[in-house]
TITIBA-558448 format. One line per 3 residues: number of its first residue (from 1); their letters; for each residue x, y, z of N, C-alpha, C, CB. Coordinates in steps of 0.2 Angstrom, whole numbers. Atoms other than C-alpha are relative to their C-alpha. Glycine has a CB too. Layout:
NUM = A = X Y Z X Y Z X Y Z X Y Z ~ ...
! end
This chain:
1 = MTS = 4 4 5 -29 59 32 -7 0 1 3 -7 -1 ~ 7 1 -1 -46 60 40 -4 4 -5 -1 3 7 ~ 4 -3 4 -53 74 30 1 -1 -8 1 8 1
4 = DSK = -2 2 7 -45 68 14 0 -7 -2 7 3 -2 ~ 0 8 1 -48 49 16 -3 -2 -6 -4 -3 6 ~ 3 2 6 -59 49 1 5 -1 -6 -6 4 -2
7 = LFP = -5 0 5 -43 52 -9 5 -6 0 4 6 0 ~ -4 6 -1 -35 36 -3 -4 -6 2 5 1 6 ~ 4 6 -1 -46 21 -5 4 -6 2 -4 -2 -7
10 = PLE = -3 5 -2 -41 5 3 2 -5 -6 -4 -5 5 ~ -2 4 5 -31 -8 -7 -5 -5 -3 6 -4 2 ~ 6 4 2 -46 -20 -8 -4 3 -5 -4 -3 6
13 = RWQ = 4 -3 5 -56 -8 -17 3 1 -7 -2 8 3 ~ -3 0 6 -43 -5 -30 0 -7 -4 7 3 1 ~ 0 7 3 -41 -24 -32 -6 -2 -3 2 -5 5
16 = SRG = 7 2 2 -60 -26 -34 -1 3 -7 -5 2 5 ~ 1 -3 7 -59 -14 -49 5 -2 -5 1 8 1 ~ -4 3 5 -46 -25 -57 7 3 0 -3 1 -7
19 = YVR = -7 -3 0 -30 -16 -52 5 -6 3 1 6 4 ~ -5 5 -3 -15 -28 -50 7 4 0 1 -6 -5 ~ -7 -3 -1 3 -24 -44 5 -1 -6 3 -3 6
22 = SVY = -5 0 6 16 -20 -58 7 -2 3 0 6 -4 ~ -7 1 -2 34 -24 -57 4 6 3 4 -3 -6 ~ -3 -6 -2 38 -6 -53 -3 2 7 -1 5 -5
25 = GTW = 2 -2 -6 28 -6 -37 -7 4 0 5 4 4 ~ 7 -3 1 12 3 -44 -5 -5 -1 1 6 -6 ~ 6 4 2 -5 -4 -47 -3 2 -6 -5 -1 6
28 = INS = 3 -2 6 -12 -4 -64 -6 -4 -2 6 -1 -6 ~ 5 4 2 -28 -9 -72 0 -1 -8 -7 4 1 ~ 0 2 7 -33 -16 -90 0 6 -5 -5 -4 -1
31 = DSH = -1 -6 4 -34 2 -96 6 4 1 -6 5 1 ~ -6 -3 -1 -17 6 -91 0 6 5 4 3 -6 ~ 1 -5 -5 -23 18 -77 4 -2 6 -7 2 2
34 = EAE = -4 2 -6 -11 18 -62 -2 3 6 7 2 -2 ~ 1 -2 -7 -12 20 -44 6 -1 4 -6 -4 4 ~ -6 0 -4 2 24 -32 -1 -2 7 4 6 0
37 = PLL = 1 1 -7 5 17 -15 1 6 5 5 -6 2 ~ -1 -5 -5 3 28 0 5 -2 6 -7 2 3 ~ -5 2 -5 18 27 12 -3 2 7 7 3 -1
40 = EGR = 1 -2 -7 14 27 30 6 -1 5 -6 -5 3 ~ -5 0 -5 25 30 45 3 -7 2 -1 4 5 ~ -2 7 -2 25 12 51 3 -4 -5 -7 -3 3
43 = MIG = -4 4 5 31 6 35 7 1 -1 -4 1 -7 ~ -7 -2 1 47 15 36 4 0 6 0 7 -3 ~ -5 0 -6 62 12 47 5 5 -1 3 -7 0
46 = QFD = -5 -5 0 77 23 50 4 0 -7 5 0 6 ~ -4 1 6 87 16 35 -3 -5 -5 7 -2 1 ~ 4 5 4 73 6 27 -6 2 -2 0 -7 5
49 = CCA = 6 -3 3 59 11 16 -5 -6 0 1 3 -6 ~ 5 6 0 51 -7 17 1 -3 7 1 -4 -6 ~ -1 3 -7 53 -10 36 -6 -5 2 1 5 6
52 = ARW = 6 4 -1 35 -17 37 -5 0 -6 -4 2 7 ~ 5 0 5 20 -22 26 -7 -1 3 1 -4 -6 ~ 7 1 -2 1 -21 29 -2 -7 -2 -4 5 -2
55 = IRG = 3 7 1 -7 -38 31 -8 1 0 2 -5 6 ~ 8 0 0 -26 -34 36 -1 5 6 -3 -7 1 ~ 2 -4 -5 -36 -23 47 0 7 -1 3 -2 6
58 = KGR = 0 -8 0 -39 -4 50 2 3 6 -7 2 -2 ~ -1 -4 -6 -33 9 62 5 -4 5 -6 2 3 ~ -4 3 -5 -25 3 78 0 -8 0 -2 3 7
61 = SAV = 0 7 0 -31 -15 75 3 -3 -6 -7 -2 1 ~ -3 3 6 -22 -17 59 6 -4 1 2 6 -5 ~ -5 5 -1 -10 -31 57 6 2 -5 -2 -7 0
64 = WED = -6 -1 4 8 -27 51 5 -5 1 3 7 1 ~ -5 5 -1 22 -39 47 7 4 -1 -1 -5 -6 ~ -7 -2 1 40 -34 50 4 -4 -5 4 0 7
67 = LPL = -4 3 6 51 -38 35 7 -1 1 -2 3 -6 ~ -7 1 -1 68 -46 37 3 3 -6 2 -8 1 ~ -4 -3 6 82 -39 26 0 -4 -6 7 1 3
70 = DQK = 0 3 6 81 -53 14 -7 -2 -3 3 -7 1 ~ 7 0 3 62 -52 11 -4 6 -1 -4 -5 5 ~ 3 -7 1 59 -34 7 -6 0 -5 5 5 -2
73 = DFG = 6 0 4 42 -31 -1 -4 6 2 -4 -6 0 ~ 4 -6 -1 31 -16 -3 -7 -2 1 1 6 -5 ~ 7 2 -1 14 -19 5 -4 6 3 0 -6 5
76 = PQF = 4 -6 -3 3 -3 7 -7 -2 2 0 5 -5 ~ 7 1 -2 -14 -2 15 -5 4 -5 -1 2 7 ~ 4 -4 4 -20 12 4 4 2 -7 -2 7 3
79 = LMS = -3 -2 6 -17 18 -14 -3 7 -2 -2 -5 -6 ~ 3 -7 3 -20 35 -23 0 0 -7 4 6 4 ~ 0 -1 7 -25 39 -40 6 5 -3 -7 2 -2
82 = V = -5 -4 3 -12 46 -52 -3 5 -5 6 -4 -3
! end
């Protein structure tokens, strides 16, 4: 992602532009433009697509929360334009 990082702005940047999470797991703004979440390896378990969600931080100092089976949620660190 290093050379293409400009294609995947952080979630905070999208939220500052008015994007909010839809019921379908995408982020959408008032003009109906959508942004899709970027799946990262640490978010995915062997049989679990929502094993962890991003809380804060960047790189190795990022804080991730392991999600129990009854509290599955999709929490990406980055979004990409559709």
